[in-house]
N, C-alpha and C positions, 0 to 999 in steps of 0.2 A: 786833810783833804789833799787829793792829788793836785800838784801845782798847775798842771794843764787845765784841769776843770775849774780851778779857782779864778782863772783869767777869762772864763767865758761870760758873755753877756747873758742877761735873763732870757732873751729870745733864743740864743744858742742852746741854753740849758733846756728851755721849753721844747724846742724842736727835737732835741735829743730824747727827751722824755716821751715824746709822741711817736718815736720810731718803733717801739715795741708793740704798742696797741693804742686804740683811741682812748682818750681821757675825758672826764667831765671837767667843767669849769672849776668845780670845787676841788677835784683832785689836783688840777694844775696849780691852783692858788696855794694849796697846802704844800705842794712840792717846792714851788718857788720860795715860799716862806721858810721851809726847812733849809733851803740853800742860802738863807739869810740875806735875801734881796730886800730892799726897802719897799714900803707900801706903794709909793709912786711908780717905781720900776715895775712892780708886779702888775699894777693896774694898767700901765701902758702896754705891757706885754700881753696881758689878757685881752685888752681891747683890740690889739693888732691881730692876735690869733682868731678872735671872733670875726673881725673884718675879713680876714683871709679864709674864713670858714674852715680853719684847721681845728677849731674848738667849737663844738655845737652839741649841746646836751640833747636836743631833739633827735638829731641824726645818730648820736651815740645810743640813745634808747631804742630807736627803731632797729638799728643793726644788732644791738644786744639781743632783742627779742627774736629777731629772725635767725641769728646764728645759734642761740640756745635751743630754739624749737627744732632747728634742722639737725642739731646734734643728738637730742634725746627728748622724749615726751615729758613735758612739764606743765604745771598748772599756771594760770594767770597770777594766782596768789604768790606762788614761788617766784615768778618773774618780777612781780611788784616788789617783793621783799628784797630781792637781789639788786634791783635798780635803786631802791631806797638806800641800800648799803653804799652805793656809789654816790649818794647825795644828789640824785636827780630830782628836781622839783616834782611834786605830786601831779600837777597839771600836765607836765610832759610825760610822766609815766602813764597817766590815763590815756593820753593821746596815742602813745606807742602801743598800748594794749588794745586799743580800738581796731588796730590793723589785723589783729588775730581773728580769723573767722570764727563765727559763733559755735560751730560744732567741734572745733579743735579740742576743747577741754574734755569733752566726752570721748572723743576718738583717742586722745593721748592716754586717758585713764584706762580705757579698754585695752589698749596695746600693752600697757604695763601689767594690768591684771592678767591678761592672757599669758604673757611671758612668765610671770611668777606662779601662776596656776600650773603651768607645765613643769616649772622647776620644782615645785613643792607637791607634785602629784602623788608621791608616795606617802605623804604625811596624812595623819588623821584629818578629816574634813574641818573640824573645829580649829585645829592648830594651823592648817593651811590657810583658812580664812583670816585668822589673826595675823599671820605673817604677810599675806598679800595686802591686807588692809593697812598694815603698818608701812609697807613700801609705798603704797599710794599716798598715805597721809604725809610721809616724809617728803614727797614731791609737791606738797601744798594743796592737794585736792580736798574738797570739802567732804564731810561724812556722807552726804547724799550722793555725790558723784562717785565716791569710793564704793558705796554699796551697790549702786546701779552697775558700775563697771564689773565688780566682782560677780554679781549674779549673772550678768550677760556672759562673762568669760566662762563661768561654770556651765551655763546652759549650752554655749557653743562647744565646749569640750565634750559634753555628754552627747551632743548631736554627732560629733565626729567619730565617737567610739561606737555608735549604733550602726 
């Protein structure tokens, strides 16, 4: 370990860990444990970070959902799975996903379906459907949402060519 880092306090290490991106309480606890700080030091540091609102799982989840949806269309199931991977408690995940407007899921699926229908337009219709559906399912959309989005995208594409 770098001599300079070994002399840092748990709070200094925690603040350094927070500089690159937001962290969950679980991630911070694991990080400080890997740094081999004692349980009491870790608890004091976590408590202080919570008090300063530098560590907040609810805010983390809300920002996570907003930034991911702003970057690309995703399903709520995909977002739920990713937040779970960050060890965000399920009640906080549910609360963060409630902020997503009701029609977002269908709109996002349709945007993806339209994009890939254009991309795979030269393929046999059966193969095109398989590939588009696979792309939608990879982003966590349910079969029903995938099917609706695909059928709407195909219908829209046919209307544009008429």
